[in-house]
C-alpha positions as CSV (number, residue, x, y, z in Angstrom):
1,M,115.3,112.5,121.7
2,V,112.1,114.4,122.5
3,Q,113.4,117.4,120.5
4,G,114.2,115.2,117.5
5,F,110.6,113.8,117.6
6,L,109.2,117.4,117.8
7,L,111.2,118.4,114.8
8,I,109.7,115.7,112.6
9,L,106.2,116.0,114.2
10,P,104.9,118.3,111.4
11,I,106.0,115.6,108.9
12,I,104.2,112.9,110.8
13,C,101.1,115.0,111.1
14,C,101.0,115.7,107.3
15,I,101.6,112.0,106.5
16,W,98.8,110.8,108.8
17,T,96.5,113.5,107.4
18,G,96.9,111.9,104.1
19,W,96.0,108.5,105.7
20,L,93.0,110.0,107.4
21,L,91.7,111.7,104.2
22,K,91.8,108.5,102.4
23,R,90.2,106.6,105.3
24,I,87.2,108.9,105.3
25,G,86.8,108.8,101.6
26,I,88.0,112.3,100.5
27,F,90.9,110.7,98.6
28,N,91.1,107.4,96.7
29,D,93.9,105.3,95.2
30,E,93.6,106.9,91.8
31,G,93.7,110.4,93.3
32,G,96.8,109.4,95.3
33,A,98.5,108.0,92.2
34,Q,97.8,111.2,90.3
35,M,99.1,113.4,93.2
36,G,102.2,111.2,93.3
37,R,102.8,111.8,89.6
38,V,102.4,115.5,90.0
39,V,105.1,115.5,92.6
40,F,107.5,113.2,90.8
41,Y,107.1,114.6,87.3
42,L,106.4,118.3,88.0
43,A,106.9,119.6,91.6
44,A,110.1,117.8,92.4
45,P,111.9,118.6,89.1
46,C,110.9,122.3,89.6
47,I,112.4,122.3,93.1
48,V,115.6,120.7,92.0
49,F,115.9,122.9,88.9
50,R,115.4,126.0,90.9
51,F,118.4,125.2,93.2
52,V,120.7,123.6,90.7
53,Y,120.3,126.6,88.4
54,A,121.6,128.8,91.1
55,L,124.8,126.7,91.8
56,K,128.3,128.0,91.0
57,P,131.4,126.0,90.1
58,A,132.7,126.4,93.6
59,D,129.8,124.4,94.9
60,F,131.3,121.3,93.3
61,A,134.7,121.8,94.8
62,D,134.1,119.6,97.9
63,V,135.7,116.4,96.6
64,N,135.5,114.7,100.0
65,F,131.7,114.9,100.0
66,S,131.5,113.1,96.6
67,I,134.0,110.5,97.7
68,V,132.2,109.8,101.0
69,L,128.7,109.8,99.5
70,N,129.4,107.6,96.5
71,G,131.8,105.4,98.4
72,G,129.1,105.1,101.1
73,Y,126.7,103.9,98.4
74,V,129.1,101.2,97.3
75,V,129.8,100.0,100.8
76,I,126.1,99.9,101.6
77,I,125.4,97.9,98.4
78,L,128.3,95.5,99.2
79,I,127.0,94.9,102.7
80,S,123.5,94.2,101.3
81,C,124.9,91.8,98.8
82,V,126.7,89.9,101.6
83,M,123.4,89.8,103.6
84,Q,121.7,88.2,100.6
85,L,124.1,85.2,100.8
86,F,122.4,84.2,104.0
87,R,118.8,84.6,102.9
88,R,116.6,81.9,101.5
89,C,114.4,83.7,99.0
90,S,114.0,84.3,95.3
91,V,116.6,86.1,93.2
92,Q,113.9,88.7,92.4
93,R,113.6,89.5,96.1
94,K,117.4,89.6,96.6
95,A,117.7,92.0,93.7
96,A,115.0,94.3,95.1
97,S,116.7,94.2,98.5
98,V,120.1,95.3,97.1
99,M,118.5,98.0,95.0
100,M,116.6,99.3,98.0
101,S,119.7,99.5,100.2
102,I,120.6,103.0,99.1
103,R,117.3,104.3,97.8
104,S,116.3,106.6,100.6
105,N,113.2,108.8,100.2
106,N,115.2,112.0,99.4
107,M,112.3,114.0,98.0
108,F,109.0,112.9,99.6
109,M,110.4,112.8,103.1
110,G,114.0,114.0,102.8
111,M,113.3,117.5,101.6
112,P,110.5,118.2,104.1
113,A,112.7,116.8,107.0
114,V,115.5,119.1,105.9
115,I,113.2,122.1,105.9
116,M,111.8,121.2,109.4
117,M,115.3,120.8,110.8
118,W,117.0,123.9,109.5
119,G,114.4,126.1,107.7
120,E,114.1,127.1,104.1
121,K,117.5,128.9,104.3
122,I,119.1,125.4,103.9
123,L,117.3,124.7,100.6
124,P,120.2,126.0,98.4
125,V,122.5,123.5,100.2
126,F,119.9,120.8,99.7
127,G,119.9,121.6,95.9
128,R,123.7,121.2,95.9
129,Y,123.3,117.9,97.7
130,M,120.8,116.7,95.1
131,A,123.0,117.7,92.2
132,L,125.9,115.8,93.7
133,A,124.0,112.8,94.9
134,E,121.2,112.0,92.4
135,V,123.1,110.5,89.5
136,G,125.1,108.1,91.7
137,F,121.9,107.3,93.7
138,E,119.9,106.3,90.6
139,F,122.8,104.7,88.6
140,L,124.3,102.5,91.4
141,S,120.9,101.4,92.9
142,A,119.5,100.3,89.5
143,L,122.8,98.7,88.3
144,S,123.4,96.8,91.5
145,G,119.9,95.4,91.5
146,L,120.1,94.3,87.9
147,I,123.5,92.7,88.5
148,V,122.0,90.5,91.3
149,L,119.0,89.8,89.2
150,N,120.9,88.8,86.1
151,G,123.8,87.1,87.8
152,G,126.4,89.6,86.6
153,L,127.1,92.7,84.6
154,N,126.1,92.7,80.9
155,R,125.0,94.9,78.1
156,K,121.3,94.4,78.9
157,S,121.8,95.6,82.4
158,L,123.7,98.8,81.4
159,S,121.1,99.5,78.7
160,R,118.2,99.3,81.1
161,V,120.0,101.5,83.7
162,G,120.9,104.1,81.0
163,G,117.3,104.1,79.8
164,S,116.0,104.7,83.3
165,L,118.4,107.5,83.9
166,I,117.6,109.5,80.8
167,R,113.9,109.2,81.5
168,N,114.1,110.2,85.2
169,P,112.6,113.7,85.6
170,V,114.8,114.7,88.5
171,I,118.0,113.8,86.5
172,I,116.6,115.8,83.6
173,S,116.0,118.8,85.8
174,I,119.5,118.6,87.2
175,M,121.0,118.5,83.7
176,L,118.9,121.4,82.6
177,G,119.7,123.4,85.7
178,L,123.4,122.9,85.2
179,L,123.1,123.7,81.4
180,F,121.2,127.0,81.8
181,G,122.9,128.1,85.0
182,M,126.6,127.2,84.8
183,G,126.8,126.3,81.2
184,L,124.9,128.9,79.1
185,H,124.5,131.5,82.0
186,V,120.9,132.1,80.8
187,K,119.0,134.5,83.0
188,L,115.4,133.3,83.4
189,P,112.7,135.9,82.9
190,Q,110.9,136.8,86.1
191,W,107.6,135.3,85.0
192,L,109.2,131.9,84.3
193,S,111.2,131.9,87.5
194,L,108.1,132.7,89.6
195,S,106.2,130.0,87.8
196,I,108.9,127.4,88.6
197,D,108.8,128.6,92.2
198,I,105.0,128.2,92.5
199,L,105.0,124.8,90.9
200,G,107.9,123.6,93.1
201,D,106.2,124.8,96.3
202,L,103.4,122.3,95.6
203,G,105.8,119.5,96.3
204,T,106.3,119.2,100.0
205,G,102.6,119.0,101.1
206,L,101.5,116.9,98.2
207,A,104.4,114.5,98.7
208,L,103.6,113.9,102.4
209,L,99.8,113.5,101.8
210,T,100.5,111.0,99.0
211,L,102.8,109.1,101.3
212,G,100.2,108.9,104.0
213,M,97.5,107.6,101.6
214,K,99.6,104.6,100.9
215,L,100.2,103.6,104.5
216,K,98.6,100.3,105.9
217,P,99.3,100.4,109.6
218,A,97.2,97.2,110.3
219,E,99.7,95.2,108.3
220,L,102.8,96.6,110.0
221,F,103.7,93.6,112.2
222,S,103.1,90.9,109.7
223,D,105.1,92.7,107.0
224,L,107.9,93.6,109.5
225,A,108.5,89.9,110.0
226,V,109.3,89.6,106.3
227,V,111.1,92.9,105.5
228,W,113.1,93.4,108.6
229,P,116.5,93.3,106.7
230,E,115.4,96.4,104.7
231,V,114.4,98.2,107.9
232,I,117.7,97.6,109.6
233,M,119.7,98.6,106.5
234,R,117.7,101.7,105.5
235,L,116.9,103.2,108.8
236,F,120.0,102.4,110.8
237,L,123.0,100.9,109.0
238,A,123.0,103.2,106.0
239,P,123.1,106.6,107.8
240,L,125.6,105.1,110.3
241,I,127.9,104.1,107.4
242,L,127.7,107.6,105.9
243,W,128.3,109.3,109.2
244,A,131.4,107.1,109.8
245,G,132.7,108.1,106.3
246,F,132.4,111.8,107.2
247,R,134.5,111.1,110.3
248,L,137.3,109.9,108.0
249,L,136.9,112.7,105.4
250,P,135.4,115.8,107.0
251,V,133.1,118.0,104.8
252,E,131.1,121.2,105.2
253,P,128.9,120.6,108.3
254,S,125.6,121.5,106.5
255,M,126.3,119.0,103.7
256,E,127.2,116.3,106.2
257,K,124.0,116.9,108.2
258,I,121.8,116.7,105.1
259,G,123.6,113.7,103.8
260,V,123.2,111.7,107.0
261,L,119.6,112.8,107.6
262,V,118.5,112.0,104.0
263,M,120.4,108.6,104.1
264,G,118.3,107.7,107.1
265,M,115.0,108.1,105.3
266,P,112.8,105.1,104.5
267,V,112.8,103.4,101.1
268,A,112.0,105.8,98.3
269,M,108.4,105.5,96.9
270,N,109.4,105.4,93.3
271,T,111.4,102.2,94.0
272,Y,108.2,100.2,93.6
273,P,107.6,101.0,89.9
274,M,111.3,100.5,89.3
275,A,111.2,97.0,90.8
276,A,108.1,96.1,88.8
277,A,109.6,97.4,85.5
278,M,112.8,95.5,86.1
279,G,111.3,92.2,86.9
280,M,112.1,92.2,90.6
281,D,109.9,91.4,93.6
282,D,107.6,94.4,93.5
283,D,105.3,93.2,96.3
284,Y,108.2,92.8,98.7
285,T,109.4,96.3,97.6
286,A,106.0,97.8,98.4
287,R,105.9,96.2,101.8
288,S,109.4,97.5,102.6
289,I,108.4,101.0,101.6
290,M,105.3,100.9,103.9
291,V,107.1,99.4,106.9
292,S,110.2,101.5,106.7
293,T,108.0,104.7,106.3
294,I,106.0,103.9,109.4
295,L,109.0,102.9,111.5
296,S,111.0,106.0,110.4
297,V,108.8,107.9,112.9
298,F,110.8,106.2,115.6
299,S,114.2,106.0,113.9
300,L,114.6,109.6,112.7
301,P,114.6,111.1,116.2
302,V,117.4,108.6,117.1
303,I,119.4,109.8,114.1
304,I,118.8,113.4,115.0
305,R,119.8,112.8,118.6
306,F,122.9,110.6,118.2
307,L,124.3,111.4,114.7
308,L,123.3,115.0,114.1
């Protein structure tokens, strides 16, 4: 347990550095929002493109991984839907809860955690994971939330999900990486490749600082009393379900470890603007993000110790 805590300690230090810098006035909300946009629209897509571009057709041969991952998404969503039957709250809150059930923070916390655990040598494997996971992650989370919100599946739901997918910068970078790498076999000039590397390297530090700037530790206990279903699902049940799936259908160990660790991350930061844009309970979503992020300091060492 102690070793697991020490492995994520650099992540914790970076996050709380962001909180401290805002507390003493070096950063403000607008600066944090701008940094978040840099990560989401520039650094993260560059990182993903860099690794997806290097993939080969053989990297997609692990059918078991795709079955377990996407099947795990579906199981987690169904469990979340069942949980909503016993909750007395608005349909907007229920929809947000279902959407959040699989939306782990794969970039802002997942990627730094993977690097801290296994070093930068694991990044090509993380790129393969992102290429296999991201489309189902985005599509199923948005679609399930809209189905709950609208009381069923309809053309409007599908149209909104499709629109969010084609505008998602990470999805775009995956498609471009596959197109230029495996499709057209285009060799990037060195100046462009180095530029992408430099811009991608901005991502990890900025992501963690931005995350820390949004934390509100003083509201932890009051918010936890409201968002505890999201904490249980995201930090404990979701990684356990995926781990159980890999027991049934074994996969490459490094892909399994990345999948389980990333699935145990707190609610993804970009879930908040998604919930707001789709008419769900965005205030509840924001509180779920904050509480799950703070409590992940304690849950991640447990995952590392008992599941990895």
